[in-house]
Each structure stands twice: as structure tokens, then as C-alpha cells.
C-alpha positions in Angstrom: 13.1 184.5 -26.2 10.8 185.6 -28.9 7.9 188.1 -28.6 5.4 185.3 -27.9 7.1 184.1 -24.7 8.3 187.3 -23.2 6.1 188.5 -20.3 4.2 191.7 -21.0 5.3 194.9 -19.1 2.8 197.7 -18.5 4.4 201.0 -19.1 1.3 203.2 -18.7 -2.1 202.6 -17.3 -5.0 205.0 -17.5 -8.7 204.7 -16.5 -9.6 202.8 -19.7 -6.4 201.7 -21.5 -2.9 200.5 -20.7 0.2 200.6 -22.9 2.1 197.3 -22.9 5.5 196.3 -24.1 6.2 192.6 -25.0 9.7 192.2 -26.3 10.1 194.9 -28.9 6.4 195.3 -29.5 4.3 198.1 -28.0 0.5 197.8 -28.0 -2.6 199.0 -26.2 -5.1 196.9 -24.1 -8.4 197.9 -22.5 -8.4 197.9 -18.7 -11.9 196.7 -18.5 -14.5 194.8 -20.5 -12.1 192.1 -21.6 -11.1 193.9 -24.7 -14.2 192.9 -26.7 -16.6 195.2 -28.5 -19.7 194.5 -30.5 -20.6 196.2 -33.7 -24.3 195.9 -34.4 -25.7 195.4 -37.9 -29.3 196.6 -37.7 -31.9 197.0 -40.4 -35.3 198.4 -39.5 -38.6 196.7 -40.5 -38.9 199.3 -43.3 -35.4 198.2 -44.7 -33.3 201.1 -43.4 -29.8 200.6 -42.1 -29.1 202.2 -38.7 -25.9 204.2 -38.5 -24.6 206.5 -35.7 -22.8 209.8 -36.0 -20.6 211.1 -33.3 -17.5 213.3 -32.8 -14.5 211.1 -31.9 -11.8 212.8 -29.9 -8.8 210.7 -31.1 -9.6 211.7 -34.7 -10.8 215.2 -33.9 -13.5 214.6 -36.5 -17.1 213.5 -36.8 -17.5 209.8 -37.7 -20.2 207.6 -39.2 -20.3 204.1 -37.6 -22.7 201.2 -37.0 -23.9 201.2 -33.4 -21.2 199.6 -31.2 -20.1 199.2 -27.7 -18.0 197.3 -25.2 -19.1 193.9 -24.1 -19.2 193.6 -20.3 -18.6 197.2 -19.4 -21.8 197.4 -17.4 -22.2 193.8 -16.2 -19.0 191.7 -16.3 -20.9 188.5 -17.1 -23.1 190.0 -19.9 -23.1 188.0 -23.1 -22.1 189.5 -26.4 -25.7 189.3 -27.6 -27.1 191.1 -24.5 -24.4 193.7 -24.7 -25.2 194.3 -28.4 -28.9 194.8 -27.7 -28.2 197.1 -24.8 -25.8 199.2 -26.9 -28.3 199.3 -29.8 -31.0 200.6 -27.4 -28.8 203.1 -25.8 -27.3 204.6 -28.9 -30.2 204.4 -31.4 -33.5 203.9 -29.5 -34.1 200.6 -31.3 -34.2 197.2 -29.6 -34.0 193.7 -31.1 -35.8 190.4 -30.5 -32.6 188.6 -31.4 -28.9 189.2 -31.7 -26.7 186.7 -33.6 -22.9 186.8 -33.3 -21.5 186.4 -36.8 -17.7 186.8 -36.4 -15.2 187.8 -33.7 -11.8 189.2 -34.8 -9.2 191.8 -34.1 -9.8 195.5 -34.8 -6.2 196.5 -35.4 -3.9 193.6 -34.6 -0.7 195.6 -34.8 -1.9 198.2 -32.3 -4.3 196.7 -29.8 -5.4 193.4 -28.4 -9.1 194.5 -28.8 -11.4 192.2 -30.7 -14.8 193.1 -32.2 -17.9 190.9 -32.6 -20.1 191.5 -35.7 -23.6 191.0 -34.4 -26.7 190.9 -36.5 -29.8 192.3 -34.7 -33.2 191.2 -36.0 -36.8 191.8 -35.0 -36.1 195.6 -34.5 -38.7 197.7 -32.6 -38.4 201.5 -31.9 -38.5 202.0 -28.1 -36.9 205.4 -27.6 -34.8 208.3 -29.1 -31.3 206.9 -28.6 -28.4 209.4 -28.5 -26.2 207.5 -26.2 -25.3 207.9 -22.5 -24.7 211.4 -21.0 -21.1 211.4 -22.1 -22.0 210.8 -25.8 -23.7 213.0 -28.4 -24.9 210.5 -30.9 -27.0 211.4 -33.9 -29.0 208.4 -35.4 -29.3 208.0 -39.1 -31.7 205.5 -40.7 -30.8 205.2 -44.4 -32.7 203.1 -47.0 -30.6 199.9 -47.5 -30.3 200.3 -51.3 -29.0 203.9 -50.8 -26.7 203.2 -47.8 -23.3 202.9 -49.7 -24.0 206.0 -51.7 -25.0 207.9 -48.6 -21.8 206.8 -46.9 -19.7 208.0 -49.9 -21.4 211.4 -49.7 -20.6 211.6 -46.0 -17.0 210.8 -46.8 -16.9 213.6 -49.3 -18.4 215.9 -46.7 -15.4 215.3 -44.4 -16.7 212.6 -42.1 -14.4 209.8 -41.0 -16.0 206.5 -41.9 -15.3 203.4 -39.9 -13.9 200.8 -42.4 -16.0 198.1 -40.7 -19.1 199.8 -42.2 -18.4 198.1 -45.6 -18.1 194.7 -43.9 -21.4 195.4 -42.1 -23.2 196.3 -45.3 -21.9 193.2 -47.0 -23.1 191.1 -44.0 -26.6 192.5 -44.3 -27.1 190.5 -47.5 -24.5 187.7 -47.1 -23.5 184.8 -44.9 -19.9 184.6 -43.9 -19.2 182.0 -46.6 -20.3 184.5 -49.3 -23.7 182.9 -49.9 -26.7 185.2 -50.1 -28.9 185.4 -47.0 -32.3 183.9 -47.6 
């Protein structure tokens, strides 16, 4: 039998993740939320890109990311779009009139079954302070779009870990998936 047809075996299960062996391959799955997360591409009405900063325990370092969160972790039947708007509000204090799923794909296909949905949020309005739920300590950054890449580069030089998906998110602000410029 090959790796594709061997039944998975759970070798460890915690509250949020489980480690699985399938043939000779070891990987991690989420125990809830169907293994799907949304990363939210959000630009304010005054053309500022919304980023979040938080300390990430696995890296033991502060990170810069776009707002993101698990789909269906609060309500199992919640759509990607509704989850994205909920996470945007919770983490940043911004809400959106519309959320559009652009792409769904793996985050690290050799390590985890998790997938991420890039979601473009439009019609942003400020409704609160953000900062995340009580278990999070999120700082919100709103950076002028033309300066965003340079700001991220400075943060990298300051010792922050940068989520590699940031660069895809910046590209998707101005482009469609096929590479054409957004109108």
C-alpha cells in the first residue's frame, strides 16, 4: 500500500491539534474548525493596509501578520466570509460590508492538513478598538498602502517574524488571481 491508501493513525491528540501518521508520513491536523483558516486582506477607506502584531509562542517571537482566524471555530456552520468578517472585527476593530474568497490552499502541505482562504474585505468601517479575544494581545497597525512593503522590511530588520503570506496578500490588494490589475 502507498501513503495515499494507508489509514491514518492518531499518535497524539491535544485540545487543538493531533499528530497523525499515514504510512511513513507524520503530520498535524486541527481537532476542530475543519482545518480551514481565513487570512483577511483589508485596506481602510483612507488606503491603509491593516496588519496585526502579536507574540507567537511556537516562534517565541513577535510576528506581523494580516488579520486571520479559524473558520467555524465559534459556529460550526459559519461561512468563510462570515468568519473572516468576525475575525477582522475581533482582531482589528474594523468590519466589512463584503468579504470575497479569492483562493483556498494549503499552508504547509508537508507538515499540516490545514488550508487557508485568502479573503478580500471591502467596505471597511471602524467599529471598535480590536486587540483580539482575552487570550490574545494584538496590536493593530494601519500602514499607508504605498509604504506597506518598506514598513514590513523595517519590521523584519527589527527582529519581527513576518508571515510569508503577507507578500501574497499585498500582491492581491492590487491584482486578480490571473495577474491582471484590479480595476
